[in-house]
N, C-alpha and C positions, 0 to 999 in steps of 0.2 A: 508730270508734276509741275504745279504752278506755284508762283510766289518765290520770294527769296528766303534764304535761311540765315537766321541770326542766332548766335550763341549767347546765352544770357550772361555768362562770365567768360568773356572771350579769352582771357589769359589762362583759363583752366582747361587743359587738354582732356580732362575727364569728361567735361560736358560736351566737348567737341566729338568725342568718341560716341557718346550716347546718342547725339543727334544724327551722327552718321549712320548708326544702327537703325534709328527711327526712319530716316529717309530711305535707306537701302531696302529695308524690309517692308515698311508701311507705305512708301511713296507719298510721304507727307512733308510739307515744308513747315518748319517750326519757327516761331517768332517770339522774341522776349517781350515781356510786359513793359509798357512804356514807363520811362523814368520820370513820372510827373512829380511836381513839387507839392501838389495838393491832392489829398486822398480823402474820399468820403466813404465810410463803411456803414452800410445799412444792414443792421442785424434784424432779421425777421424770424423770430421763433415761431415754430409750428407752421412754417411754409414748406409744403411738400412737393415732391415731383409731380403729383397729380395736379397741384395748382400750377406748377410751371408748364406742364404739358397743355393744360387748358388755356393758359394765356398765349402760348406760342401758336397753338392751332387756331385760336380765335382771331389772331392778328391778321388783318387783311393785307396791309402793306408793311414791309420790313422797316420799322422805324424805331423799335425799342428791343423787344425780346429776341427776335430773329437776327438782329444786328449785334447782339451781345455775344461775348465769348463765354461758353457754358461748359460746365463739367458736373460730375457726380462726386461728392465728397464723403469719404469715410470720416465720421465724427465720433468714433468710439473713444471713450475716455478711460481713465484708470478707475474702474468701478462700474456702477450701473449707468445705463443711458438715462441722463437727466439733463435738462436745460443747463443747470448750473455746472455739473461735471463737464459736459461737452464744451461749455463756454470757457471754463478755466483751461481746458486742454487747448482750445483754439488760441487763447491769449498767451499761453506759456510756450507753445511750440513743442511740447512734449506731453505725453499722457499724464493727466493730472486729475485731481478730484477736489470738489468743493467741501465746505464745512456748513453744517446746519445753521440756518438763520443768517447766512451771509447776505449783506446788502450794502448798497451805497446810499448815503443820506446827504441832504442839504443841511447847511449849518443850523438853520432855525428849526429843525425837526426834533421830535422826541421819540424815545423808545420806551414803550409801556409807561408813558407819562413822565419819564425822566428826560430832561433836556439833553440833547445829544452832546453838547459841550461838556456836561458833567461826566457823561459816560466816557468821552475821549480823555478827559483829565485822568480818570482812573486807569486808562489803558496805556496812554503814551506820555502823560505828564503835561505840564503847562508849556514847556518849551516847544514840544512837538506840536501842540495845538495852535500855537501862535504862528507857526510857519506852514500850516496845512493849507491845501487848496480849497476851492469852493465846495468840493465833495469830500465827505469823510467816510472812512471804512473801519468801524470798530473792531472787526474780526480779521483785519489784514494780517497781523502778525501770527495769528493762529493758522490762517490759510497758508502762509509761508512755511511755518514750522511743520505742519502736517505733510505738505508735499516735499519738503526737504528730506523727510525721513522715509519716503517710499523708495522703491527700487528704481523709479524713473527720475528722481531728483529734479522734478520740474521747478524752474526758477520763476516764482511769481513776481511780476513787476519789472522784469528785465526788458520787455518790449518798450514799455513806457519810459524806462530809464534811458534806453538807447535813443528814443525819440527826443527826450529832454536834452541829452548831451549833444544831439545833432541839431539843436535849436529848432525843433519842429513843434509848432503850436498844437497842443492836445486839448480836445474839447468833446464833451459828451452831452447828448440831448435825448430826452425822452425816457420812458420806462414801460414796463409791462404789468403794472399794478392791477390788481383786482380790488374788490371792496375789502376782502378779508386779508389779503397778503400783499406785501411790498415785494416786487420783483424788479430789481435794478442791477443787471449784470453787464451792461455795456461798458462801464468804466473799467472792467477787467482788462480791456485792450489798451487803456491809456495810463493806468496807475504806474508810478515809478517804484523804485526799491523801497520807498517809505510809505507807499499807499496813497500818494497825493496826486490829484488831478483836478482840472477845472471842468465845469459843466453846469447845465441847467436841466433839472429833471421835471419838476411839476409843471412849470410854465410851458413846456413843450407838448403838453397834453391838455386838451380842452374838454369842457363838459358838453355832452350831447345825450339827452335822455333816451334817444332811440338806439344808441350804440350799446354794445355789451358793457355792462357795469357802468353805463352812462359816461363812458370815457372814450376818446379817440384822439389820435395824433393831430396836433395843430400844425398843418403844413405851412400856413402863412408865417407863423412865428419861426418855425425851423428854417425856412428859406431865408428869411430876413437875417437870422443869426449867422447862417452860413455865409451869406454874401458880405455882411458887415465885417465879420472876423477875417474872412479871406482877403478882404481889401486892406486889412491892417497888418498882415504878416506875409512873409515870403514863402514859408513852408507850413503846411497844416495837415493835421490828421484828425478828422472829425468822425465820431462814432454816433450813429443814430439808432437807438433801440426802438424799433417800430413794433409796439406791443399789441396792435389791433387784432391781428390774427390769433395771437396767444389768448387774449381775452375772449374772443369769439369761441375758440375751442374749449375753453374752460366752462363756458355757459351752454355748450351744444346739447348736453344731455337734458336740459330743461326747456329747450326751444322746440317749437313746431318745425318739422323738417323743411317745409316749403319756405318758412320765414328764415330759417338758418341759411338756406341756399341763396335767398335774395340778399341777405346781409353779407354773406361771403362774397358774392359777385360785386357788391358795392365796395367792400373793403379792398378787394383785389384791384378794382378800377381806381380807387383812391391811391393805392400804392403805385400803380402804373403811372398815373398823372404826376405824382410827386417825383418819381424817378426821371420822368421825361423833363421836368423842370430842372432838376439837379444836373442832369447830363447835358442838357442844352444850354444852360445858363452859365457855365463856367468851364474853364480849361482844367479839368481834373480827372483823376482816375476814380471810378466809382465801383464799389463792390456791393453785391447783395449776397449775404451769407445767411444760411438757415442752420444754426447750431443744433436745433432739435426739430424733428418732423412732428406733425400733428398726431394726436392719440390714435386715431383710426389707422393711419399709415404705420405707426409703430406696432400696433397689434397685428397688422397684416405682414409684419416683418419687412416692410419697405423702409429699411434703415440706412439707406444712402440719402444724403441731403443735396439739393441743387445748389450750385454756386454760379453766380453771374458776374462778369467783369466787363466794364466799358472803359476803354483806355483812351487817352488823349491823342496818341499818335498811331494807334494800332487799328488796322482794318477789322471790323467786326465780323461776326459770323463764324468764328473759329471755335475750337474745342480745347478745353484745358487738359493738361496732363502734367506729369512731373517725373523726375528721376526716382522719386520715392516709389512710385507704382509701376512705372514703365509700361503702363497700359493706357491706350487711347480712352479718353473721356473721364479717366479716374485721377483724383488727387486725394491727399489726406489733409485733415485739419491741421496736422503738424507742419504742413507746407506753407501755411499762411504767413507765419511770422518771418521765415526766411525770405519769402517773396516780398513782403513789405520792406524789410531791411535792404534787400537788393534794389528795389525800385528807388528807394531814397538814398542809395549808395552809402549805407551805414555798415560799418564793419560788424561781422557776426562771428569772427574767429574765436573770441573768448567764450561764446555761448556753447559752442560744440553741439549745435542743434541736430537732432536726428532727421528732420525734414529737409527738403530741397526746394529751391524756388520753382514755382510753376512756370510753364511755357504754354504757348498756344500752337496747336496744330491746324494747318490748312491743307485740305486735300479734297478732291472730288469724291473720294470714297466715303467721306465723313458727312453725316447729316444729322438733323435733329431726330428723324425717324430712327436712324441707327443708334443714337444715344438712348432713346427711350426703349428701344428693343433690347439693347445691351443691359440696361438697368433692370428691365423686366426679367431677363434671363438670369442675371445675378441673384435677384430676389427669389426666383423660382428654385434655383439650386440651393440657396440658403434655407428656404422653407422646407424643402423635401430632403435635404442632405441627411439629417439625423435618421429618418425612417429608412431611406435607401441603404445607408451604410449599416444600420442595425440589422436589417434583413440579410445583407451581404455577409456580414461578419458571422452571424448565427449560422448561415448556410455553410460557411467555411469550417466552422467548428463542428457542425454535424457531419460534414464530409470527412474530417479527420477521424472522428469516432467511427464512422461507417467503414473507413479504410482499415482501421485497427480491428474492428469486429470481423470483417471479411477475412483478413489475414489470419486471425486466430481461429475462427469457427467455420468459415465457408471457403477455405482456400482450395478445396477440391471441386468447387462449383465453378465451372468455366464461365457460365453466363454472368455470375456475380463478379468474378475477377475482371471480365471484360468491361462491365459497366462502371465499376469503381475506377478502372484505369482511364476510361473515357471521361469520367467526371473529374478526375484529377487533372487531366489535360484541359478540360473545360474551365477549371478554376484558373489555370495559367492564362487561358485565352480570355477570360473575363477581364483580366488586368489590361489586355489589349483593347477590348471593346469599351471599357470605361473611358478610353481615349477616343476611339474612332466614332463612337456614337454621340459625342458631344453635340454636333450640329442638330441631332434629332431630339436632344433632351429639352430644348426650348419649346417643343411642340407636344411633349408627352408628360403625363403625370407620373408619379413614382411607380404606379402599378404597370403602366404601359412601358416605361423605360426598363423596369426590371424584367418584364416578360420578353422584350426585345433583346436585352442583354443575355438572359439565360438561353434563349433560342439560338442566337448567333454563337454563343460560346459552346454550347453542346454540339452544334453542327460542325463548327471548325474543329473542336476536340475530336469528334468522331472521324472526320476526314484525315486529320493528322495521324490518329491511331491506325486508320485503315491503310494509308498510303505512304507513310514515312518510316524509315528504318530506325531513326533516332528521334522519337516523338518529343521527349522532354526538351532536347536541344533545339528542335524546330520551334516549339511553342515559346520557349524562353528567348530564342533568337528573334522571333517576330516582335515580342514585347520590347526587347532591347533596341531593335532597329526603329520601331515606332517612337519610343521615347527619345532616342537620339535625334531623329529627324525633327521632331516637334521642338525640342529644346534648342537645336541649332537654328531653327527658323523663327524663333520668337516665342515659343511656348503657348500658342493660341489655344491648343487643346487642353493642356494641363491647367491653364488658367480657369477654364470653365468645367473641368472634370469634377465628379463627385470625389475622386481621389486626389484632386488638386488642392488649391488653396482658395479660401473664400475672401473676396474683397470687403465684405461686410464685417467679418471677424478681424481682418486686417493684420494678422500675424505675419503674413508673407504675401507678396504680390507677384513675384517672378522667380525664375529658377526651378529647381526640382524640390518639391516639398517633402515632408517626412514620409507620407504614405508611399509615394513613388520612389523616394530616395532608397528605402530598404529594398524595394523590388528591383531597382536598377542595378544595385551592387551585386545581388544574387543572380539576376538574369544573365549577366555576361559570363559568370562562372558556369552556370548550367548550360549555356550555349557552347562553351568551349570544353566541356567536361571530357570529351573524347580526345582532346589534344593535351590533356594533363599528364604528359609523359616526360621522360628524360631525354628524348630526342632533341637534337639541337634546333631543328626546324620548328618543333612544337614549342620549345622554350622561347624562341624569337617571336613566333606568332602570338602566343599568350601574353608575353611581356609587352608587346607593342599595343595590343588591344587594351590591356589593363592600364597602361600609361595614358592611352587616349581617353579612357573613361575617367581617370583621375583628373585629367585636364578639363574635361567637360564639367565635372562636379565642382572643381575649384574655381573655374573661370567666373568672374562676376558678370560677364556678358551672357553666360549660359546657365550653368547649374546653380552656382552661388550657394552651395551647401557645405558649410564648414564641418559640421559633425559627420556628414556623409563622407567627405573627403578624407578626414582623419581615420574614420573607421575602415574605409576601403583601403587606405594605405597600409594599415596594420594587417588586415586580412590578406591582402594581395602579397605583401612581403613574405608572410608565412607560407602562402601557397607556392610562390615561386621558389623559395628556399627548399620546401619539401619536394617540389618537382626536381630540382637540381640534385638534391641529396636525399634519398629516401630515408636513411637512418640519420637522424639529427637530434641532438640532446635538447631537452626541454629548456634548459638554461639558455642555450643559443637562440631558441625561438623567442624567448622573452626579450632578449637583447635586440633581436631583429625587429620585434614589435615596437620596442622603445625608440629605436632609431628611425623606424618608419613613421612613428608619430611625430618626431622632430622634423623629418623630411616633409611630412604633410603640412606642418605649420609653415615651413619655409616656402613650400609651393603656394600655399594660400596667400602668404605675404607678397610673393612675387607677382601673383595674378592681380593683386590690388593696385599694382603700379600702372596697370593698363585699364583704360575705360572709366566709366562713371563710378563714383564711390558707392559701394553697397554697405549693408549693415556690417559685413565682415571688415571692410576697409575702415569703417568708423571705429570698430573695436580695436583694430591695430593702431589707429591714430591716437586713440585714448591711451592705450597701453604704452606706446612709445613716448607719449607726453608725460608719463608718470601717473596717470589717473587710474590707480589700481582700484579705487572705489567703484568706478564704472564697471570694471571687469567683475568685481565682487557682486555688484547689483545684478549684472547680467546672469551670473551663475545662480544667484538666488531666484531670479525669475524663471530660469529653466528648471530648477529643482522643484519650485512651486508648481509649475505647469505639469511636470511629470507626476507629481504627487496627486494633483487633481484628476489627471487622466487615469492614473492607477486606481483611484477610488471610484470614479463615476462613469468611466467610459467602457463601451463594449469592446474596445480594443484590448482591454486588460484580459477579457475572456479568451480572445484569440491568442494573445501573448502567452497566457498560462497554459492553454491547451496545447499550443505548438511545442512548448518546451517539455510538457509532460509526455506528449506522444513521442517526441524524438528520443527522450530518455528511455522510455519503455521499449521502443523499437531497437535502439542501440543495445540495450541489455539482452533482449530476447534473440537478437540476430547477430550477436557479436562473433559467432563462429560460422555463420552461414554466408555472410556478405563479404566476398573476398576480392572484388574488383578494386584495385588500388586507386584508380582514378576517381571512382565515385566515393570512396572513403575519404580521399583528399578533398573533394568538393564538400563533403559533409563537415569535415574539420574546419575548413576555411569559412564555410557558411555560418557555423556556430560562433566562431571568433568574430565575424563581421556583425552578427546580431547582438552579441554581448557588447561589443564596442559601440554600436549604435545606441544601445540602451544607456550607456554611461556617458557618451560624448555628445549626443544630439539633443537639441531642444525638442520636447515632445518625443523623447527617445523611446517611450513605450510603444508608440505608434510605429516608428521605423523598425524597432526590434520585432514587433508582431508581424508586420508584412514580410520582412526578410526571413524570419524563422518559418513562417508558413510556406514560403517558396521553397525553402530547404526541405521541410518535412514532406511537402507534396511531391517533390522530385524523388526523395528517398523512398517514400512509400511506393511510388510507381515502379521504381527500379526493384524494390523488394518483391512486389507482386509479379513483375516481369520475370525476375530471376526464379521465383518459385514456380511460375507457370512453365518456364522452359524446362526446369528440372522435372516437373511432374509429367510433361509431355514426353521427355526423354525416357522416363521410367515406363510410361505407357507404351511407347514404341518398342522398348526393350521387351516388355511382357508379350506384346503382340508377336514380335519376331520369334520369341522363345516358344510361344504356343504354336506358331506356324511351323517351326522346326520340328516340334514334337509330333504334330499331326503328320508331317511328311515322313518322319521316321516310322510312324505307325503304319 
């Protein structure tokens, strides 16, 4: 491991713990971003990873791009992917959305022929207009109001307000206008709480009849403005909206392809020369941000955006990450505001931002090729995820119906019984191979991956059926061990699994997600089902393993799954109590579940005191500070997400089918299935699934995967039990016939 390790907020032990984990697991030195007094933010809409890759690969000597610190940024806003929505989110430090017709204007402009001053008089009054800056925003208060009423409560203008209070000069240059539309979103990064900021828009763009829409950035004017103002102030924050690539992309459909490519190369070269001038001509931190990728990249679902950082005191060639993602190469757009405030040493405690300051990783294992490969893998999973999971879910549903059909109509057919049992084991094994085959998924399309998954799962399922005495426990144990090892070693497989979480969606970046959360909780019970007895040794063994699983789920260094922790605590409390006392009143079980819920909350809180703050820690922090609105908004978001999944996702089909099948099987076999341990597993599994549905975000998904595991195990045991009974009857008949023949 090379390089020194610096903690961004040295007084915060949470950050120290995070970087200890990064260094221990990833062998990477992490460096904080330089605390420069001057910052230049170059906003380049429609700059894609394809452009970034082309510039880096073309560079013969490391002098700009390969010396930058680079990362991939999730730019997902609250709402649809749009330049405006993404830009508002970047500027607010929380998911946000824009309003139609939003723009910045210079004082002497008009809106549909009406002088801007008259429009502003109607919006803010004469007093507000007199104290406005050089740029005006007629829709500022509408933007504030709309975002204040969403469940994210994004605070528009707070970054600019913090800069203003910290006596940091704020200035905006340039725009992304076309002939028909005004596109001026750079000032979102500098406006204060009243929508005021300084800047020059039109003069930073010059006429050029060969450029798209006959406009392109005036680099000479911009550099002169930067140098002049920087010499006049001690601290500065300049935003340059570099609209040339945006304009080019808007005109692409009408251009000759070869001409488009020539213009694209010229514009990228101009951007490169400009950045070289800015970086080499001043002692400042320079960012290149792409709030929105180009149209072609978006349609190809390449929806991560490149971010470059050149620091005053930091060696280049590193890779950006943050405690928000805990993944090498990845940051979120919500991390930008906390990073800037930390660099300028401005307090952000009052903002309670969800993002965290970015840091730079240095390691021999990291490279630009590794970054592009990782981004490509993420995009591939994102593009094929829906199709792979749809086929997988429909296959599981078909399997449940097949198992029910065989049990009812073909249960005397030995071959049918065997193959259904093997297939049920293969379904368990598929959950294992969704992890283990992650390294192969980057080289296979969805058909190839599914073929490999099915082949491996069927083979292992048959081997377990053929050679193991307790097949379900073995299959579940393999899943449990694989998940545990992966989570404890950083979650590299879960992060790129089809059953993991997607960095482009950005709902979760680490821990155990909803799909595997439900599987994990049930897998440990299926693994231990033969130890669910009242023996003292069994009680100790089961309790120890279940407590370990609760620790893994609750720990913000590992599972970080609040809903899963609470659901598991309730189910496991009922399970252990039923193990200890077979006959126990329903009222007592309800009380046990309630106290287990409280205990789970206490466990979660205690785990937040160690390590880097997670989304769970942020929720506790808000709650303890009396911010009940935040908790309310969080609940609303979770309910909204569950409702959307329930209406539109294939997980709903698996969820409904699993519950239907288990209800039918319980009713039809209520007098046939007498194994106390397996009945106990069934009861605890159903409780866990219902709790996951009620307590987890995207609870439908967790409930579906958990209940499927319960139903698959229960069906296997039913078929096994019936097969044993049938074989016993057959042996008895043969013995009786043999005795009769002997007597004759």
